[in-house]
Structures are given as structure tokens and as C-alpha cells.
C-alpha positions in Angstrom: 0.0 0.0 0.0 2.8 2.4 0.9 4.5 2.1 -2.5 1.2 2.8 -4.3 0.5 5.7 -2.0 4.0 7.1 -2.7 3.5 6.7 -6.5 0.2 8.6 -6.5 1.6 11.3 -4.2 4.6 11.8 -6.5 2.2 11.9 -9.5 0.0 14.6 -7.9 3.1 16.5 -6.8 4.3 16.5 -10.5 0.9 17.7 -11.6 0.9 20.4 -9.0 4.4 21.6 -10.1 3.2 21.8 -13.7 0.1 23.7 -12.5 2.2 26.1 -10.5 4.3 26.9 -13.5 1.1 27.7 -15.4 -0.2 29.9 -12.5 3.1 31.8 -12.4 3.0 32.7 -16.1 2.1 36.4 -16.4 2.3 37.3 -12.7 5.0 37.8 -10.2 5.6 35.1 -7.6 4.1 36.1 -4.2 6.7 36.7 -1.5 6.7 34.1 1.3 3.9 34.7 3.8 2.2 37.4 1.6 -1.0 35.4 1.1 -3.2 36.1 4.1 -6.9 35.3 4.7 -8.3 37.7 2.1 -5.8 36.5 -0.5 -6.7 32.9 0.2 -10.4 33.7 -0.4 -9.5 35.1 -3.8 -7.6 31.9 -4.6 -10.7 29.9 -3.4 -12.9 31.7 -5.9 -10.4 31.0 -8.6 -10.2 27.3 -7.6 -14.0 27.0 -7.8 -14.2 28.8 -11.2 -11.3 26.9 -12.8 -11.6 23.8 -14.9 -8.0 22.8 -15.6 -6.7 19.8 -13.6 -3.1 20.9 -13.3 -3.9 24.4 -12.3 -6.6 23.1 -9.9 -4.1 20.9 -8.1 -1.6 23.7 -7.9 -4.1 26.2 -6.6 -5.4 23.7 -4.0 -1.8 23.1 -2.7 -1.1 26.9 -2.7 -4.3 27.5 -0.7 -3.5 24.8 1.9 0.1 25.9 2.2 -1.0 29.5 2.7 -3.6 28.5 5.3 -1.0 26.6 7.3 1.0 29.9 7.6 -2.0 31.9 9.0 -2.1 32.9 12.7 -5.1 32.1 14.8 -7.1 35.3 14.2 -6.5 35.0 10.4 -7.7 31.4 10.5 -10.9 32.6 12.2 -11.3 35.2 9.4 -10.9 32.5 6.8 -13.6 30.4 8.4 -15.8 33.5 8.6 -15.4 34.1 4.9 -16.3 30.4 4.2 -19.5 30.9 6.2 -20.4 34.2 4.6 -19.4 33.8 1.0 -19.5 30.1 0.2 -23.0 29.0 1.0 -25.5 27.9 -1.7 -25.7 30.1 -4.8 -28.8 32.1 -4.0 -29.7 33.0 -7.6 -29.2 29.4 -8.9 -31.3 28.1 -6.0 -34.2 30.5 -6.6 -34.2 29.5 -10.3 -34.2 25.8 -9.4 -37.1 26.3 -7.0 -39.1 28.2 -9.6 -38.4 25.6 -12.3 -39.4 22.7 -10.1 -42.6 24.5 -9.0 -43.5 25.1 -12.6 -42.8 21.7 -14.0 -41.7 19.0 -11.5 -39.4 16.3 -12.9 -36.4 14.2 -12.0 -34.3 16.8 -13.8 -35.6 19.7 -11.8 -35.2 17.7 -8.6 -31.6 17.0 -9.5 -30.9 20.6 -10.2 -32.7 21.6 -6.9 -30.4 19.2 -5.0 -27.3 20.5 -6.7 -28.3 24.2 -6.3 -29.0 23.7 -2.5 -25.5 22.4 -1.8 -23.2 25.0 -0.2 -20.3 26.0 -2.5 -18.1 25.2 0.5 -18.5 21.5 -0.1 -17.2 21.7 -3.7 -14.4 23.9 -2.5 -13.3 21.4 0.1 -13.5 18.6 -2.5 -11.2 20.7 -4.7 -8.8 21.3 -1.7 -8.5 17.6 -1.6 -6.9 17.5 -5.0 -3.6 18.6 -3.5 -1.0 16.0 -2.5 -1.4 15.1 1.2 -4.6 17.2 1.4 -6.7 14.8 3.4 -4.5 15.0 6.4 -4.3 18.8 6.1 -8.1 19.1 5.9 -8.5 17.0 9.0 -6.1 19.4 10.7 -8.0 22.4 9.4 -11.2 21.0 10.8 -9.5 20.6 14.2 -8.7 24.3 14.0 -12.4 25.0 13.3 -13.5 22.9 16.3 -11.3 25.2 18.5 -13.4 28.1 17.3 -16.9 26.6 17.7 -17.2 27.1 21.4 -17.2 30.8 20.9 -18.5 31.1 17.3 -21.8 29.5 16.8 -22.0 31.2 13.4 -19.4 28.7 12.1 -21.5 25.6 12.7 -22.6 25.5 9.1 -19.0 25.3 7.9 -18.3 22.5 10.4 -21.4 20.6 9.2 -20.0 20.6 5.6 -16.7 19.2 6.8 -18.5 16.4 8.7 -20.7 15.7 5.7 -17.7 15.2 3.4 -15.6 13.3 6.0 -18.4 10.9 6.6 -18.1 9.9 2.9 -14.4 10.0 2.7 -13.9 7.9 5.8 -16.7 5.5 5.1 -16.3 2.1 6.6 -15.5 0.6 3.2 -12.3 2.6 3.0 -11.0 1.7 6.5 -8.4 -1.0 7.1 -8.3 -2.9 10.4 -4.8 -3.7 11.5 -3.6 -5.5 14.6 -1.0 -3.5 16.6 1.8 -5.7 18.0 5.5 -5.4 18.8 6.3 -5.9 15.1 4.3 -2.8 14.1 6.5 0.1 12.9 7.9 2.2 15.7 6.4 5.4 14.4 2.9 3.9 14.7 3.7 2.5 18.2 4.8 6.0 19.3 1.4 7.3 18.1 -0.4 4.7 20.1 1.4 5.9 23.2 0.6 9.5 22.4 -3.0 9.0 21.5 -4.0 6.8 24.4 -6.8 8.8 26.0 -8.3 6.5 28.7 -5.4 4.9 30.6 -2.0 6.5 30.1 0.7 4.3 28.7 3.7 5.0 31.0 6.6 3.8 28.8 7.6 1.3 26.2 7.5 -1.5 28.7 3.9 -0.7 29.5 3.1 -0.5 25.8 4.7 -3.9 25.2 2.7 -5.5 28.0 -0.5 -4.2 26.3 0.2 -5.2 22.7 2.5 -8.1 22.9 1.3 -10.3 25.8 -0.4 -13.5 24.8 -3.6 -12.4 26.6 -3.7 -8.9 25.1 -4.6 -7.5 21.7 -4.8 -4.1 20.2 -6.5 -3.2 16.9 -6.7 0.1 14.9 -8.5 1.5 11.9 -6.4 3.1 9.2 -7.3 5.0 6.1 -5.3 4.9 2.8 -5.0 8.7 2.6 -3.5 8.9 6.1 -0.6 6.5 5.9 0.5 5.2 9.4 -1.9 7.5 11.1 -4.4 5.5 13.2 -7.9 6.8 13.3 -9.1 4.9 16.4 -7.8 2.0 18.3 -9.1 -0.4 20.9 -7.1 -2.4 23.6 -8.4 -5.8 24.5 -7.7 -8.1 27.5 -8.5 -11.8 27.5 -9.8 -12.9 30.9 -11.8 -15.7 32.6 -14.5 -13.5 33.9 -15.7 -9.9 33.2 -13.4 -7.7 35.4 -14.7 -5.2 38.0 -11.5 -3.1 38.3 -8.9 -1.7 35.9 -5.8 -2.1 38.1 -5.4 -5.9 37.5 -5.8 -5.3 33.8 -3.0 -2.7 33.7 -0.6 -4.4 36.2 2.8 -4.8 34.5 3.9 -7.6 36.9 0.9 -9.8 36.3 1.1 -13.4 35.1 -0.3 -13.6 31.6 -3.3 -15.9 31.1 -3.1 -18.7 28.6 -5.6 -17.5 25.9 -7.0 -21.1 25.8 -8.3 -20.6 29.3 -10.0 -17.2 28.5 -13.7 -17.0 28.2 -14.1 -13.2 28.1 -12.8 -10.4 25.8 -12.6 -7.1 27.6 -12.5 -3.8 25.6 -10.8 -1.7 28.3 -9.7 1.4 26.3 -11.0 3.0 23.1 -9.1 6.1 21.9 -10.0 8.4 19.0 -6.7 9.7 17.5 -7.7 12.5 15.1 -9.5 15.4 16.7 -10.4 16.8 13.3 -12.5 13.6 12.7 -14.7 14.2 15.8 -18.3 13.3 15.1 -17.4 10.9 12.3 -18.3 7.5 13.8 -15.7 4.7 13.7 -16.1 3.1 17.1 -19.2 1.0 16.4 -17.6 -0.5 13.3 -14.4 -1.1 15.2 -15.9 -3.0 18.1 -18.1 -5.2 15.9 -15.2 -6.1 13.6 -12.8 -6.8 16.5 -15.4 -9.1 18.0 -15.5 -11.0 14.7 -11.8 -11.0 14.3 -11.0 -12.2 17.9 -13.8 -14.8 17.7 -12.1 -16.4 14.7 -8.8 -16.5 16.6 -10.2 -17.7 19.9 -13.3 -19.9 19.5 -13.4 -20.4 23.3 -14.5 -16.8 23.9 -18.2 -16.5 24.8 -18.5 -13.1 26.5 -17.6 -9.7 25.1 -17.7 -6.7 27.5 -16.1 -3.4 28.1 -14.6 -2.0 31.3 -15.6 1.6 30.8 -15.0 4.8 32.7 -17.9 7.1 33.6 -16.5 10.6 33.0 -19.7 12.5 33.8 -20.6 10.7 37.1 -18.6 12.8 39.6 -20.0 16.1 38.3 -23.5 14.8 38.5 -22.9 13.4 42.0 -21.4 16.6 43.2 -24.4 18.5 41.8 -26.8 16.3 43.7 -24.8 16.8 46.9 -24.8 20.5 46.5 -28.6 20.6 45.8 -30.3 20.9 49.2 -33.6 20.2 47.5 -32.5 16.8 46.0 -34.8 14.0 47.0 -32.2 11.5 45.9 -29.9 11.8 49.0 -30.8 11.3 52.6 -28.9 13.1 55.4 -27.1 9.8 56.1 -26.1 9.6 52.4 -24.7 13.0 52.5 -22.6 12.2 55.6 -21.3 9.0 54.1 -20.4 10.8 50.8 -18.2 13.2 52.7 -15.5 10.5 52.5 -15.3 11.2 48.8 -13.7 14.6 49.5 -10.5 13.1 51.0 -7.5 14.2 48.9 -6.7 10.5 48.0 -10.3 9.4 48.0 -12.1 7.2 50.6 -10.1 4.6 52.5 -10.8 0.9 52.4 -13.4 1.0 55.2 -15.2 4.0 53.7 -15.3 2.3 50.3 -16.9 -0.8 51.7 -19.5 1.3 53.4 -20.2 3.4 50.4 -20.4 0.6 47.8 -24.2 0.0 48.1 -24.9 3.7 48.0 -22.7 4.3 44.9 -24.4 1.3 43.2 -27.8 2.8 43.8 -26.8 6.3 42.7 -25.1 5.0 39.6 -28.2 3.0 38.7 -30.2 6.3 38.9 -27.6 8.1 37.0 -27.8 5.7 34.1 -31.4 4.7 34.1 -33.2 7.8 35.2 -31.1 11.0 34.9 -31.3 12.7 31.5 -29.9 15.7 29.8 -32.2 18.5 28.7 -32.4 16.8 25.3 -33.5 13.6 27.0 -30.3 11.6 26.5 -28.1 9.8 29.0 -25.7 12.2 30.7 -22.6 10.1 30.2 -20.9 10.3 26.8 -19.4 6.8 27.1 -22.8 5.4 27.9 -24.3 7.1 24.8 -21.5 5.6 22.7 -21.9 2.0 23.9 -25.7 2.0 24.2 -26.0 3.6 20.8 -23.8 0.8 19.4 -26.2 -1.8 20.7 -24.5 -2.9 24.0 -26.4 -3.3 27.2 -25.5 -2.0 30.6 -24.3 -5.1 32.3 -22.8 -4.3 35.7 -21.9 -1.4 38.0 -18.5 -1.5 39.5 -18.0 1.0 42.4 -14.3 2.0 42.9 -13.2 0.1 39.8 -10.7 2.9 39.1 -8.9 4.4 42.1 -6.5 6.5 40.0 -6.5 10.2 40.6 -8.2 10.7 37.3 -10.8 8.0 38.0 -11.7 9.5 41.3 -11.9 13.0 40.0 -14.1 12.2 37.0 -16.2 9.3 38.2 -15.7 8.9 41.9 -13.9 5.7 41.0 -16.9 4.3 39.2 -16.5 1.9 36.2 -19.1 -0.2 34.4 -19.3 -3.2 32.1 -21.2 -2.9 28.8 -21.9 -6.2 27.2 -22.0 -6.9 23.5 -24.2 -9.8 22.4 -24.0 -10.1 18.7 -27.6 -11.4 18.3 -29.0 -8.5 20.3 -26.9 -5.6 18.9 -29.4 -4.4 16.3 -32.4 -4.7 18.6 -30.7 -2.8 21.4 -29.5 -0.1 19.0 -33.0 0.5 17.7 -34.4 0.5 21.2 -32.0 3.2 22.2 -32.4 5.5 19.1 -36.0 4.9 18.3 -37.5 4.7 21.8 -34.8 6.2 24.0 -34.7 3.0 26.0 -31.7 2.1 28.2 -31.1 -1.7 27.8 -29.8 -2.9 31.2 -29.4 -6.2 32.9 -31.7 -7.2 35.8 -28.7 -6.9 38.2 -28.4 -3.2 37.3 -32.1 -2.6 37.4 -32.4 -4.0 40.9 -29.9 -1.4 42.2 -32.5 1.4 41.8 -34.0 2.7 45.0 -37.7 3.1 45.5 -37.6 6.9 45.0 -36.0 6.3 41.6 -38.5 3.6 40.7 -41.3 6.0 41.2 -40.0 8.3 38.5 -40.7 7.6 34.8 -37.9 6.1 32.8 -37.5 4.3 29.5 -35.6 1.2 30.7 -35.6 -2.2 29.1 -34.6 -5.0 31.4 -32.9 -8.1 30.1 -31.9 -11.3 31.8 -28.4 -11.6 33.0 
């Protein structure tokens, strides 16, 4: 693949150089750094109006190179111009609407569809003509995401990036690769850098995760981003579903003979490219890894996650600070004070708190909702949306500083049962149901039971 990628990259580079020569005829070469936001927009208009392939490739490369040299404020100005000047062609759209109203046909529908597309989308497609453009456009979108928290007017621009990326990074283009100790070092370094759930401390830690007989790591790659993982998952082979992360990550542990494993545990899933946020890979990755690892180990019968709950601590603290909360008794509030210790509750406090944390976590998952009616936790939305069921609540499954700060130490298991994935997925998205095991459902207190909730109980 790499030799083919290099060939086409060289070919595009050659076309771009020829195009640059054409563009330079009859005009002076711009001094380095002279093309700022306004100048880039002029080049964008030329790119959209041009028809020549060589000049188009050269223009696209010039625009992307000039963009990379912009400062933060200038990049914001560039995105503002994309929002303001590169929406649908209003005159063409008005004409298409009138033509369709006068005489509806497949031709007028096609023209209406084409006219309603923002000019930005074709512009971004033409940017992608340049050598190495896909990676640069992913980075451009990451810059755009940095702006969105303060600039809601740029959401339309972001929507166009996501629309195109969803096609360019379609599952059919993704390649699943196992990551092991024979993987090139530059990719292994990126696995260390991109790990977002449980920090990889050093090369020895990495080797324990990818090269032990009872560990696996898989990643999705895209042909346009050579040796750049898009998302990866780390898997532990165990006898039973685990309740805590420390034994999984322990470097001095004795590896399990995979022949004795019955459970595959997805304990870390990390997205690697911020500019691809909102483009879904995880559901495909988990399903394909389940199929892949099932072929390798026919003895595996259970597929679960050991997942963090990053929104739980904030919700719990909100309930504690709310004097009107009916969820907590005075005794509960007193017991939860142990959570405020700098290093978290001690062994005795954790034992006493376990039933309370289980009950509160059951309420958090099954009853609590965002203003939009969705589960509060992003990891829950991900796995439930992928068709998993909430299998088990594990108080104090992560006693790291981060685990205590984000989730009061809470972890959970989501279970993937291949025969139920589609049904569970539809229940979540069509009816808003949270598919949970009977063990989780039984943790709800009476005051929670009295409140309405869309919960589907399953055996287990």
C-alpha cells in the first residue's frame, strides 16, 4: 500500500508543479507569507471557477500551504469568509425552486439538489486535489473545532466538513490492522501519544498491552493517512468480566493462557484524530474486532467493556450541592463526605459506600437525563448507541487520581451480544430505552422507581 500511495503522491506532486508553472506565467511570484486570509479567499474563488486539472491541483496546494501559515485570528477570518461567501448560490437556488414548482421532474429535482449544496462542499472537495490534502483538511477541521465554542455562526462550515468526511472515511475505506510489537515504531509511538483513557507510561507498558499472549490491540487506518491510526481499541482476554482496571494494567501480572480465557474485555478505546470528531468509527471497530478475535479464539463467549464514567462525579457533586435533591438522605450526604478526602475514601469507607454508589449509579444511568432527554454520560451514549447493554456497575473500579476526579472511582461493564446488537441499537435510538441487565435494574431505589424512565430490562 505504501509504495502505491507514494506513487500517486509523486504523481500529484508532479501535476501540482506543472500547474504552479502555469499559474506563475504572467504574474510575479508572491513573497513568502504574503497570502493572508483575504488573499486565500480570492484563490478559493479561482479554484471554484477553474476547470484545468493541473492548475486546480496547484491552486489547492497553494491555498493549503498559505492556510498553514496563518495565525489564529487569520484562520478565524478565513472560516468567517467560508461561512459568509461560500453558501448555496442564491440565484441558482431561486431559479431551481421556480423551475421545479413550474414543472416538477427528475431533472428539476436533481438541479434543486445541486443548487442547494453549499459552495463550500465543492471547495473542500477541490482542496482535496492537492498532495497530502486529506490530512491537512483533517487538521483544518481541528482548528475549526477550536473556534466553535465561541463562534456558533461557524457551525454550518463544520457541518459541511463532517458531511464530506463521513463519505471520505466510510467504513468501506477503513483498514483494520492489529498492533503488536512488530508494528513500525512510528505507529507505536502514536499509540502511546493518542491513548486517551489509561495513560501508557513507557515502552515496557506498551509492550505489556500489545505483545502479551492475553492482550490484543487493533486500529483502523485510512489509505489517505498513511501510518496515522484513526481509532484503536485495547483488549484483555480474561476468565470473567473484570470489575477493576488495576489488575488489567498491572505490568507484573502473570499472563493468562488464551486457551483458558472466556471473556474479551475492551478496556480502552481512543480516537486519534481530533479533526474527525463526530465521524463514527467506534461501532464498526468493536463489531469487527469481535468477529476478528472470535475467529482467533473460539473459546471466547463473552464480550464486555470495562468503561469509565467521566460524567458521574460532576452529576454526583451536583446532587450533593442541591439541598432540594430528593435522591440523597442526610445519612447519604454524611457518608459521601468521605469522597472529599485528597486521596479518595479509604478501604473501610469504600466498603460502606459501595451499596450507595451502586444505587446512585443506577439512577444516573437509568433515570437521569440531559435537557435533550439523553443519558448524561458520553461513554454510555456511545456503547448503548452501538447496541450494547449496561451489564454491571463497579464502584471504585478505578482508584487512580483521574478515575476519582471524573467518576468517583466508578466503572461499568457494557456487554455486546451479537444477536442483540441491532435490537438494542433500535431501542436506544427509536424509543430512548436504556437496555440494562436485571442486576443493574435491581440497584434502583424506591424513589427512583417512582420516576418515569425508559428502561428495558434483560436477563443476566
